[in-house]
N, C-alpha and C positions, 0 to 999 in steps of 0.2 A: 473743223477746217479740214483737215485732211482728207474727210470723207468728201466734203463739197468739193473740193481739186480732184479726186479721182473722178465724181460725175462728171465734172467739165472738160478731163483728159479722154472722157470715153466720146466725145463729139470732138474729136482731132480728127483732121484730114490732112494731104498732104502740103497744102496751103496754108491752110492754121499750125500745120505746126512750125512751116518754114519762118511764121509769123512770132510763134511762141519761143522761139530760138534766142532771141534778144533779151527779152526780158528773164527768162527764167536764167541766162548766165549772169545777169546783173542779180538776181535777187541772192545767186550761192557765192557770187564773189563780193556781196556789200551785204549779204543780211545782219542783223545782230541778233544777239539772242542763243541761246540752245533750240529754242522749237524752229525757227525759221533755218538754221543751219542745218540741222538734222532733217528738218521737212525739205529742204531742197536735195537730199539724198534719198529723199521717200521717193519722190517724185521720179527723178534718173531711175531707182527701182522700179517704176512701174511702167514706163516709157518701156522698161528695156522688156519686161517681162508680159504685160498686156497689149502693148502697143508697139511691137517690134518692127513690123512691116513698113510703118511711116517713120519711125526712128530711125531704121537701119545707116540710113545717107547720114545721118547727124552723130550716131555714136562714138565717134573717133575725136570728133571735136569735144564731144563733151567727158571723156576719159581723159583725155590732156588737163580738162581743168577740174575733175574728181581729183585726177593724181594729185595738185597743186594744194588740195583740201585737207591729205590725207594729215598733213603735218601740222594741223591747230592744236594749240595746247590744252584742250580739252581733251581727254581721251575718248569721252563721248561720241564727238563728234567725228575725230580721227579715225575710229571704227567703223561711225556709219559709212565714210565716207570709202573707206575699203572697203566694205561690202558693197559699194555702191560700185567698184572696178570690176571687182568679180563679177557681176550682173553685166556691167557693160561690156564684156572680154563676148559676151555671147554673140556680140553683132560687131565687134570691132574688127580693124584687119588684120591680119595677121603681123603685117608688120608695126603697127600700133602695141600690140599684147607683147612684143617684144621690146618694144620701145619701153613700156611697163618694166617688164621683166628689169632688164638693164638699171631702170629708174629705182628695183629693191635692192638691186646688187649694189648701187651706190648708196643707198640708205646702210645698206647692213656693212659695206666694208669700208666705204671711206669717211663715216659718221663715228664721233667720238660719244656718240650720245645714246645710250643703253633703248631709250625707248624708240629711237628708230629703229634698229632692229626690230622691235616689236612691230611695228609698221611694217616693214616688210613681209613680216611672219604671215602679217594678219589679210593684206592683199594677196599672197600667194595662194593661203587658206582659204577664200573666197572664191579665190580663180578654180580652186580643184573643187569647190563643191558646189559653187552655180554655174562654171560653165565645164563642165568635164571631158566635156567632149574636143573643147578648142586646147584645152589644158593639157589632153592625150596626146593632140596631135603637133605638138610642141616640145613634148615632152625631156626632148633629147638638149632642147635649149635649156630648159629649167629642172630637171630633176636631177643634173649635179649639182647646181647651186642649190638644190633642197636639201640634199644629204649632206653637206657640208656644213649646213648652218641649221642642222637639226644635231650638231653635237655643242652648240655656244653653252656658255656656261652659265651666262644666265637662264634663270629655267622659267622664266614666262616666254623668251625668243625660241628656247629651244622648245619648249611646249608645243608651241605652233607650229615651228616646222617639223617636227615629230607626227603630229595629226596630217597633215599633208601628205607626208609620205606614204603613211599607214592608210590615206583614205583612196591614194593612186596605185600604190605597188603592191602588187600581190605576196610577192615572196624578195627571199634573196639573191635571185637571180638576174635584177636588175642592177644590182650593185657592177656584174661581170661584164653586162649591156655597155655602163658606161663609165667602165672603168678607170678609161683612158682619162676621160674627161673630170672624171672626179679627182683624180691623182696631181692633173695638171691646173688644176682650180686649187687645190689645197697646196700645192709646192709652192704658187704665189705667195702663199701667206705665211708659209714657215721661218721663214725671214721679217715677219713684220716685226716693228718696234713695239704694236702694244701685245700684250701678254695672252689678251683673251683671244685675238683673231689666231697668236702664234698657238694655244692649246686646243684651240677650237679644228685647226687644219692638222693638227697631233694625233687627234682623237678620232678625226675622219678618218686616216689613214690606217688607224687601228682596228677600228670598227669595220673599214674595207677589208683588209685581211681576213678578219673575225668570219664575214659576211660571205667570202668565198671557198671556206671547207675545206676540201678536196681539190677544186678547183684552178690550182697555183699551177698553172706550165711554164714552160720556158719564155714563152712570148707575154704573159702576164707578170713572171718575174720581173724580168727589164723594165717594166711599168713603174713596179713596184719599189724598185730598189732605192733609188733617188730619191724618193722623198721618207721613207721608209730610215736609211741612213741619216737625212738631216731630221727628223722626227726623234729619233733618239740621241742625239749630239748632244751637247752642253749639260750645264745642269740641271740638278734634280728640280725638281716641281711637283705641287700636289696633283697626283693622278698620271704620273710620266707611269705607274708603275701598268699600267693598262697598255702602254705604246711597248711596255719592254717584252710582257706578256703575247704581244701578236709579234712582235721580232723572233721570238721564241716558236712562234706558228709558223712561220713565214721560211725559219730555219728547218723545220720540220720535214718539209716537204722536200724531200731531197731532190725531186727530178728536176726543181727549180734552180737549186742551187749549187749540187756538186757537182756539177758541167762548167761550173766557172770558178777557177780558184782564188782567183783575188777577189771575190765575193765571198768564198767560204774564209779565207782568211780573215775579212774584214769582218763576218761575222764573230770569229772566235776573241779577236781584238774588242772589240766591243762588249761582248759575254765578261770579257774578264775587267774591263773596266769597269762598267757597271755594277760589277759586283765587290768593286771595291770604293764602293760610294759610304761617305760616312755618317747622310740621313737617315735616323734611326726611324724613323716611319716607314721610307723607300728600303731599307737596306735586308729588311725579310721577305719582301715581293723579290729584290734585286737574288736573293739569294735562292729562293725558290725556283726563279726561270733558271740559275744557273746547275739546280738540280737535274732540273729536267734536258736542258742543254746538252749536257756530258753524257747522255745517254742517248744520243737520237742517230750515231751510226756507230759503228766497228772501227772506225778509221777515229775516232774521237779520245785523244789519250789525255788529260791532263790533272792526270791524279799529284803530280807536282804542285803546279801552277796553283789547284784548289786548293793542296793543305796549307801551300803559302798564305792565302785569302782567306781561310776557316779558320786557322786554330790559331792566330790571334784574338779573332773573333770572341771564340769559344772560350780561351782562357780567361778574357776580359768579362765576359759577361761570368763565368763561375767565382770568379774571385772579386764581383761586385762593383769595379771600377768603375762599369758602365752605369751602374744603379743613377749615379747623381745625374747624370748627362740627360740620361732617360726620362728621370721625376723632371730637369725643369722643361724639356724641351715637349715631351709629350703631355705631361699632367695627368694627377688624379689615378682612377682606376686600370685606364688606359696600357698604362707603363707595364706592368704585371706581361699583360697579351702580348704587348708588341716583343717582350725579353723572348716569353717563348718561342712564339713565332721565330723569331732571329734563331734562337738557340734550334729549334727542331730544324729549319731550313739550313742551315748551317752543316748540321750534323748530316743532313740528307746528300748535300752537294759532296762534303767531305766522301761517304763510306759509297755513292753512285758514281763518282767519277774514277774510282777501280774499273780499269779494261784488260780482265784477265788474257783478252788476247793479243796483248801486243806488247804483253812482259815474261820476262824469265820467272822460273821460280824465285831468284834472288831476288828479285824487284819485285815481284807481284807480294812476298811472305812481307817485304818490307816496306812495304807501302800499307797492307794489312797491317801490320804491328804497327806502327805512328795513329792509323787510323782507331785501332783499337784502344789505345792506351788514351786518346780523348773521350772516345765511347766511356769506355769503363768509369773514369772522372765526373763525365756528365752525369752515367746512372746514379755515380754515388750521392753528388754535393745536388742533382735538382730529380725530383720526384714527380714531378708533371706527365700527366697521360700522353697531352698530346706530345711531349720530347719524347718520350719511350715509343709510343707508336711510330712516330717519324724512324728511329732506328730499326726497331724491327722490319718496316717495309722496306727500308731500306738495306737492310742485309739482306730480307728475302730475292731483291733484285741482283744483290751481288754474286749470290748463291746459282740463281739462274743463270749467270754469265759464266760461272765458275763450269756449269754443266754444259755450256755449250764450246767452252773454248778448250780448243784441239790441245792434249797435254797427255806426255807417254805417261809421268809420273810426277807424285810429289816429291816434293824435300822433306825432310824433318822437318825445319823450320816450316814451311807451310801446315801442315800437319798437325805443329803445336799451335800455331796463332788460329787454325780451325777450328780446334777442339776449344781452344777460348773462345770466340766469338760463339759457340753451341752453348757453351756455359750463358752466358745474356738472355738465351733464349729462354732457357728454363728457369732462369731466377726473376719469372713474372707471378709465385702463385699467389702474391698478395694481392695485386691487380683486377682491375675490374674484367669483366668477362671478354670484353671485345678486344683489350687489349692482351689476352691470355688466348684470343681463338687465332690471333693474327701471329702470336709467336709459333702455335701448333702450326697455322701452315706453313711461316716458314721452315720450322722443323722438315716438314714435308720434302722442301726445296730443298736443302741440307741432305737427305738423305741419300740420294745419288754418290753426292760425292766421297760417301764413304767407303764406294768400291770393294777394292780388295783388300782396303784398311783394317786391318784387326782394330788397332786401337781406336780410330775412329768410329768405325761399327759398333763396337762394346760399349763405347761413350754413350752413342746416341740409344742403344737398344737400354740402355741403363736408365737413363734420363727419361725415358718414356714409360718405364716402368716402375719409377719411381715418383712420376706425376699422374699418369693414369689414374689408379687406384684413390687419389686423394681428388681427383675433379669431380665435381658436382654440374657441370653443364655438361648439357646430351650434345651441343655444336664442337663444345671445345673436344669431349669425349672422341665423336666421328673426328675430327681432325686428327690427333691423335694416334686413332688407328689408321688413318691414311699414311701418317707420315712412318706408322712402322712396318705397312706392307710396301711401302716404296722403299726399303731397305734392301740393297740388294743379299740374295742369297752368298752365304760362305762359299 
């Protein structure tokens, strides 16, 4: 049947096309049955491709007609007319194409039916595939919407918009190009009463920040900040950790944030607030972000605040008082992983928050001592590799900061606490090779701190001397040798 219709269409001219318009319209709108309805869309595709010269004057009319058919309850019919819309945009005017895009936006943002979001994705994808030149000409009006919608929580809709984005955009630079339009659109729906749209907008903001890389400057920061602040506000929800990770990345762009003290103060407030959340699956991510944030600049000194947040968490986990709650919320095997992640990230945040540059010897030794007490208890009660390595990595970072901090001399209390930190590094002889290697590298970072202090120097030389002969791993042996060579001469 369709082949016969195609043969008939080959005889069309301008006059007969005008005569065909009304019967074709009736067939599309009143046809019954799947073959007839799909056949109508196939005729529109054929006219748009093989007979585009004589069909062009009628393309706008039939595009508006096809737009009404995409909401058919039958998914096959809906998909066929969505594809037809894509072909029809080859010939339609810019005004009608923009009306189609606006129709897609209404389907996506105003309808509560998930299927309508899928239909919007099918139409936009068809446009990018079958009328790419027209799509690209109007990209500024279409791509911001596509970028937002590709973060949909509904997988079928998300896949369609993601395919559209990948089909038309070569890289992440497009995000910078349309940054303002993307954030304006996302900001509209951050306050939506529909959680699906609220989360989509928040994920959009997070991904836009990640896509900018190191391209965040003052002007871009002013665009980002209002939406980002709103996205991270409110209670926890599944996936919010992605937004918080982007929040820390924004904070890392010092050129964008340190020039505005009000923004910097708000960032600090938000980071501390999010780290206090009690949601057991969100908390490990929040603590990991806190551990990153506290090392973003020499001016950040949050040792006391971080201790007040992490100490109760560590103590509760070690006492096992969180276990029942964790089991009931997370359930099953994942509870152990969540516990380890929480403990590891809490310890990392605690040790990394110590900033030697802004503290006297007395304050520094006090902060290091109370952190050490929790660390020793953690290592004695929890033998997991993840927690152990997180502690060693954080110690190494602390030693490196001590090297950079201007300090005339070390107090007796500080020397004592440094010696105790050193003992932690060489208490790993029964650990796996990777953990021992990390400990040896941390010892190399510790070595310059011995300076002219004979006690610390002798302690490190003795520890390396006892460990090196028993070590069978060549990489660990080499790391220990580097640590030995890094010890200053007496």
